[in-house]
N, C-alpha and C positions, 0 to 999 in steps of 0.2 A: 477700216482696219478691223482686226479681231476683237474679241469681247473683253480684252484686258484694258481697263481705263489707265491712262498714263499719268493721271493726277496722283498726288501723294496718298498713301494708304498705310495703315498700321500693319506691320509684318512681324511674325514670330519665326525665328530661324533656329532650329535645334541642331546642335553639332555634338557628335560623339566625343566623350571625354571632357575633362576639365581644362579650360584654356587658361594659361598663365597671364599675368599682367602684361608682359611684353607682347604676346600675340594679340591680346585685346586692344592694344594701341592701334591695330590695323582697322578697327571698327569704331571710330570716335563718335559716330552718329547713333550708335546703338547702346542700349543699356544691357548689361550682362548679369545673369544670375545662374547659379548652379542648381540643377534639379536632378536628383539621383546621380547617375553617372554621366550626365550630359551638361552642356552649357547651352543656355537659352539666350539668344540675342533678340531684343525687341526694340522697334523704333518706327518712326514715320519715314517712309521712303517713296520716291517716285520711281518710275520704271528704270530710268538711267542709274539711279543710286542702287536699286535692287540688283541690277546686272553687275554693277561694280563690286558690291558685297559678295555676290556669288563668284565672281572672277577671283577675288581676293581669297575666298575660302578654298577654291581650286588651287591657286598658286601656292598657298601655304600647305597643301596636301592634307587638309582637314576632311574628316568623314561627315558629310552633310546627311542628316537624317530626315529633316522635314523643313519645308517652307510653307507657312500658312499666312494667307492674306485675310485680315479680319474686316468684316463689314460692320458698320455701326448699327447697333440695335438698341433702342431705348430700353433702359432697365437691365441690360446685361452687364455683368461684371467685367472689368478690364482683364486682358489675358493674364493668367497666373494667379488671379484672385478667386477663381472657382475651384472646383474639385480637382484633385490630383488623380491621374490615371493609375 
C-alpha cells in the first residue's frame, strides 16, 4: 500500500472558529484547545479513526484548515508546547 502507516499516530487538526461544548462532544477521543481564532484538536488516531474524524468535520459543516501527523522525535516538545506562529 501507500506510504501512510495505518498504526496509531499523533494528529493535530485545526478548525476555523471556536467550537462549542456540544460540537466538541462529536470528538471524544481528541483534546481541544482554542488557539487564536481556531480550535485545535489533538489525539492519537489510527487511519480509520482519522477518516471518521474527518467525516464528522465534513458532516458538521466545519471549515477544516489543517491536518498534521506528528512523527516522534526525541527531545522535541509535544504539539502546542513550542512557539506559536
